[in-house]
C-alpha positions in Angstrom: -14.9 -6.6 28.1 -12.5 -6.1 25.2 -15.3 -4.9 22.9 -16.1 -2.0 25.1 -12.5 -0.7 24.7 -12.8 -0.7 21.0 -16.5 0.5 20.7 -15.8 4.2 20.5 -13.0 3.8 18.0 -15.1 1.5 15.9 -18.2 3.8 15.7 -16.1 6.9 14.8 -13.7 5.2 12.4 -13.8 5.4 8.6 -15.0 2.4 6.7 -11.5 1.4 5.6 -10.2 1.7 9.2 -13.0 -0.5 10.7 -11.4 -3.5 9.0 -8.1 -3.0 10.9 -10.0 -2.7 14.2 -11.8 -5.9 13.5 -8.5 -7.6 12.7 -7.0 -6.4 16.0 -9.9 -7.9 18.0 -9.7 -11.2 16.0 -6.0 -11.5 16.9 -6.6 -10.7 20.6 -9.6 -13.0 21.0 -9.5 -15.7 18.4 -13.1 -15.0 17.4 -14.2 -14.8 13.8 -14.7 -11.4 12.1 -18.4 -12.0 11.6 -18.8 -12.8 15.3 -17.0 -9.6 16.3 -18.9 -7.5 13.9 -22.3 -8.8 15.2 -21.2 -8.2 18.8 -20.2 -4.6 18.1 -23.4 -4.0 16.2 -25.4 -5.2 19.2 -23.5 -2.9 21.5 -24.0 0.1 19.2 -27.8 -0.6 19.2 -27.7 -0.7 23.0 -28.3 -4.4 23.3 -26.3 -6.8 25.5 -24.4 -9.1 23.2 -23.9 -11.8 25.9 -26.0 -13.4 28.5 -25.7 -11.6 31.9 -24.4 -14.7 33.7 -21.4 -15.3 31.5 -18.2 -13.4 30.9 -17.2 -15.3 27.7 -18.6 -14.9 24.3 -20.2 -17.8 22.4 -17.4 -19.1 20.3 -18.0 -19.8 16.6 -15.6 -22.2 15.0 -13.6 -20.7 12.1 -13.8 -22.1 8.7 -10.2 -23.5 9.0 -8.9 -25.7 11.8 -6.3 -24.7 14.3 -4.0 -27.4 12.9 -4.3 -25.8 9.4 -3.5 -22.4 10.8 -0.4 -23.7 12.6 0.8 -25.4 9.4 0.0 -22.2 7.4 2.3 -20.2 9.6 5.1 -22.7 9.0 4.6 -22.7 5.2 4.5 -18.9 5.2 7.8 -18.6 7.1 9.5 -21.2 4.8 8.1 -19.4 1.7 9.9 -16.2 2.6 6.9 -14.7 4.4 4.9 -13.8 1.3 1.6 -11.9 1.3 -1.6 -13.9 1.0 -2.0 -13.0 -2.7 1.3 -14.7 -3.6 1.3 -17.4 -1.0 -2.1 -18.8 -2.2 -0.7 -19.0 -5.7 2.5 -20.7 -4.5 0.8 -23.1 -2.1 0.6 -26.2 -4.4 4.2 -26.1 -5.4 5.3 -25.3 -1.9 3.3 -28.2 -0.3 4.6 -30.6 -3.0 8.2 -29.6 -2.3 7.8 -29.7 1.5 6.2 -33.1 1.4 8.8 -34.4 -1.1 11.6 -33.5 1.4 9.7 -34.6 4.5 9.5 -31.1 6.0 5.7 -31.8 6.1 4.9 -35.5 6.8 1.4 -36.9 7.1 0.6 -37.9 10.6 3.2 -35.6 12.2 2.7 -32.1 13.7 -1.0 -32.3 12.9 -0.4 -32.4 9.1 -2.4 -34.7 6.8 -4.5 -34.9 3.7 -7.3 -32.9 5.3 -5.0 -30.1 6.3 -3.5 -30.0 2.9 -6.9 -29.6 1.3 -7.6 -26.7 3.8 -4.4 -25.0 2.9 -5.0 -25.3 -0.9 -8.5 -23.8 -0.5 -7.7 -20.9 1.9 -8.2 -17.5 0.2 -5.5 -14.7 0.1 -7.6 -12.5 2.4 -7.9 -15.3 5.0 -4.2 -16.0 4.8 -3.4 -12.4 5.5 -5.9 -12.3 8.4 -4.7 -15.5 10.0 -1.1 -14.4 9.8 -1.5 -10.9 11.0 -0.3 -11.6 14.5 2.8 -13.5 13.3 3.6 -10.6 11.0 3.4 -7.9 13.6 5.3 -10.0 16.2 8.3 -10.7 14.0 8.3 -7.8 11.5 11.8 -6.5 12.3 13.5 -9.8 11.5 11.6 -10.8 8.4 13.2 -12.4 5.4 10.9 -10.9 2.8 10.6 -12.4 -0.7 11.2 -9.1 -2.5 12.6 -8.6 -6.0 12.7 -4.8 -6.2 15.4 -3.4 -8.5 15.9 -0.3 -10.6 13.1 0.6 -13.0 13.9 0.2 -16.7 14.5 3.2 -18.8 11.8 4.3 -21.2 14.0 3.3 -24.2 14.7 -0.2 -22.8 11.0 -0.6 -21.9 10.0 0.3 -25.4 12.6 -2.1 -26.9 11.4 -4.9 -24.7 7.7 -4.2 -25.4 6.0 -4.1 -28.7 6.8 -7.3 -30.7 8.8 -8.6 -27.7 6.1 -8.0 -25.1 5.9 -11.6 -23.8 9.3 -12.9 -24.7 11.8 -13.7 -21.9 15.4 -12.6 -22.0 15.3 -8.8 -21.5 17.3 -8.2 -18.3 17.6 -5.2 -16.1 21.0 -5.5 -14.4 22.4 -3.4 -11.5 25.8 -3.2 -9.7 25.5 -2.5 -6.0 28.6 -1.6 -4.0 28.6 -2.8 -0.4 30.2 0.3 0.9 27.9 1.0 3.8 28.1 4.6 5.0 31.8 4.9 4.0 32.8 7.1 1.0 35.3 5.5 -1.3 37.6 2.6 -0.7 37.6 -1.0 -1.8 34.3 -3.0 -1.2 32.6 -6.0 -2.5 30.3 -5.5 -5.6 27.1 -7.4 -6.2 25.6 -7.8 -9.7 21.8 -8.3 -9.8 19.9 -9.0 -13.0 16.1 -9.5 -13.3 14.2 -10.6 -16.4 11.6 -8.0 -17.3 9.0 -10.5 -18.6 9.4 -13.6 -16.3 10.9 -12.0 -13.1 13.8 -14.5 -13.2 16.5 -13.3 -10.8 20.3 -13.7 -10.9 22.5 -12.3 -8.2 26.3 -12.7 -7.6 28.9 -10.9 -5.6 32.4 -9.9 -7.0 35.6 -9.0 -5.3 35.5 -5.6 -7.1 34.1 -3.9 -10.1 36.9 -4.8 -12.5 35.4 -4.6 -16.0 36.4 -8.1 -17.0 34.9 -9.6 -13.8 31.4 -8.2 -14.5 31.5 -9.5 -18.1 32.8 -12.9 -17.0 30.1 -13.3 -14.4 27.4 -12.6 -17.0 28.9 -15.2 -19.2 29.0 -17.6 -16.3 25.3 -17.0 -15.6 24.5 -18.1 -19.1 26.5 -21.4 -18.7 24.9 -22.5 -15.4 21.5 -23.9 -14.8 21.3 -22.0 -11.5 22.2 -18.7 -13.3 20.2 -17.7 -16.4 19.1 -20.9 -18.1 17.6 -19.2 -21.2 18.9 -16.9 -23.9 19.4 -13.2 -23.2 18.1 -10.8 -25.8 19.0 -7.5 -24.2 20.7 -6.1 -21.0 20.3 -2.7 -19.4 23.1 -2.2 -16.9 22.6 0.5 -14.3 25.0 2.1 -11.8 28.3 0.9 -13.4 31.3 2.9 -14.3 32.3 3.7 -17.9 35.0 1.0 -18.1 32.5 -1.6 -17.0 30.0 -0.5 -19.6 32.7 -0.8 -22.3 33.6 -4.3 -21.2 30.0 -5.5 -20.9 29.2 -3.8 -24.2 31.9 -5.7 -26.0 30.7 -9.0 -24.4 27.1 -8.2 -25.5 28.1 -7.3 -29.1 30.0 -10.5 -29.5 26.9 -12.5 -28.6 24.5 -10.3 -30.6 22.8 -9.0 -27.4 21.3 -5.6 -27.3 23.0 -3.5 -24.6 21.8 -0.3 -22.9 24.2 1.4 -20.5 22.9 3.6 -17.6 25.4 6.0 -16.0 26.6 5.3 -12.4 24.9 7.0 -9.5 27.2 6.9 -6.4 24.4 8.0 -4.1 22.8 4.5 -4.5 25.8 2.8 -2.9 25.8 4.8 0.3 23.5 5.6 3.2 21.0 7.1 3.5 20.3 7.1 -0.2 20.9 3.4 -0.6 18.2 2.5 1.9 15.6 4.5 0.0 15.9 2.3 -3.1 15.1 -0.9 -1.2 16.9 -3.0 -3.7 16.8 -6.8 -3.5 20.5 -6.7 -2.6 19.9 -4.4 0.3 16.9 -6.3 1.6 18.7 -9.6 1.8 22.3 -8.5 2.2 21.6 -5.4 4.3 23.1 -2.0 3.8 26.5 -2.7 5.4 30.1 -2.5 4.4 31.7 -5.8 3.1 35.3 -5.7 1.9 36.7 -9.1 2.6 36.8 -12.4 0.7 35.0 -14.0 3.7 32.1 -11.6 3.3 32.0 -12.1 -0.5 31.8 -15.9 0.0 29.0 -15.5 2.5 27.1 -13.3 0.2 27.4 -15.8 -2.7 26.1 -18.6 -0.5 23.2 -16.3 0.4 22.4 -15.4 -3.2 22.3 -19.0 -4.2 19.5 -19.7 -1.8 17.7 -16.4 -2.5 17.8 -16.9 -6.3 16.4 -20.4 -5.9 13.6 -19.3 -3.6 12.6 -16.4 -5.8 12.8 -18.2 -9.1 11.1 -21.5 -8.2 8.8 -20.7 -5.3 7.9 -17.0 -5.3 5.2 -15.8 -7.7 5.1 -12.4 -9.2 2.4 -10.4 -11.0 2.8 -8.3 -14.2 0.8 -5.2 -15.2 -1.3 -6.0 -18.2 -3.6 -2.9 -18.6 -5.0 0.2 -17.1 -8.5 0.9 -15.9 -10.4 3.5 -13.9 -11.9 3.1 -10.4 -15.3 4.5 -9.3 -13.7 7.9 -8.7 -12.2 8.1 -12.1 -8.6 7.5 -11.1 -6.4 5.4 -13.2 -5.3 2.1 -11.7 -3.2 -0.8 -12.9 -4.6 -4.2 -13.8 -2.3 -7.2 -13.1 -2.4 -10.8 -14.2 -2.5 -13.8 -11.9 0.5 -14.5 -9.8 2.9 -17.1 -11.2 6.5 -18.1 -10.4 9.3 -17.1 -12.9 9.7 -20.8 -13.8 6.0 -21.1 -14.6 6.2 -18.0 -16.8 9.3 -19.3 -18.5 7.6 -22.6 -19.3 4.5 -20.8 -20.6 6.7 -18.7 -22.9 7.7 -21.8 -24.8 11.3 -20.7 -25.4 13.0 -23.8 -23.8 13.7 -27.1 -25.3 12.1 -30.2 -23.6 15.6 -31.1 -22.3 16.1 -27.6 -20.7 12.6 -27.7 -19.2 13.2 -31.2 -17.7 16.5 -30.1 -16.2 14.9 -27.1 -14.5 12.0 -29.2 -13.2 14.5 -31.8 -11.8 16.5 -29.0 -10.2 13.4 -27.4 -8.7 12.3 -30.8 -7.3 15.7 -31.1 -5.6 15.0 -27.9 -3.6 13.4 -27.8 -0.1 11.8 -24.4 0.7 12.4 -25.1 4.4 16.1 -25.7 3.9 16.4 -22.6 1.7 14.8 -20.5 4.5 17.4 -22.0 7.0 20.3 -21.2 4.6 19.2 -17.6 4.1 18.9 -17.0 7.8 22.2 -18.8 8.4 24.2 -16.7 5.9 22.5 -13.5 7.0 23.6 -14.2 10.6 27.1 -14.9 9.3 27.1 -11.5 7.5 26.0 -9.8 10.7 28.9 -11.5 12.6 31.4 -10.4 10.0 30.2 -6.8 10.2 30.4 -6.9 14.0 33.9 -8.3 13.9 35.1 -5.7 11.4 33.5 -2.9 13.4 
């Protein structure tokens, strides 16, 4: 019996490790956690957990149907494979979008009103538990919904806090050279900017780091609904050369935008240092060398889909306070997960027309299609790299 193989490990494991052992057995057997826990407890007490004339355990139906779990795995994949905490928060908007674009149709593939209600009621912990097998089986090729970038400087954080604590428009920007492991030489440059208060993301690749190009792409972002559709109060640009800082500084002063330059760090552009930073650009665009117009075009198609998924369908949490745990250690307290669009609407900085435009644009997006586009352009980048190599 499977339980006998795990019994010794379970009895000697620490409390926090027993949960992982239970999860492994649940994935292998399909039983509920409570059923597995009871069987193990009976074995520990020396009791036989099953009748002697049967080799199979008595199966207890889980709280959620098999159809709901199958649809959950699809929605998780289309969402960018978010963790349960964020997927549960995004579930209503994801289901609405998927139904709107017929990726989920009542009466097809087991989906219907009852399954929708199950998905809306499933807890974050249950989501993580039901998806554990899918995560471990396909971990290497995941398309994670990450938004990691450089941390703001203390000066910029202080400027964006205080009276501006909940006001959108304070952006941390970063230039990332797609130089791979090569030192020097021409390569494509990607500019990534993230709003400190809403988590709104803008990413765009440039042919090079010419000063005027960086300033022009920031201006373009302000003029496009798919760029940065609200006013920018301040920008902290990291990892750019002095000439780029001068050009962006001039652009910012002309628009009365506060500008904070951070000196360039060449180590962040190359392996192995680049991989340690786990920047959003490296997660989705990989740590490879791109130096052609074809690669830049593929990257920009990729960023369009990534930006839309992160801004409209991927919740984030913000730290709001500190507390202490039972051992007296400090720990962060976070607010409830919410998408950047939801946080932007709550901030009340948009006009009714701007808000309506963003809602209309979000309603035009299909999370399933965005997932396909991201995979498609990542595959194309891999092909370009292989050809160049």
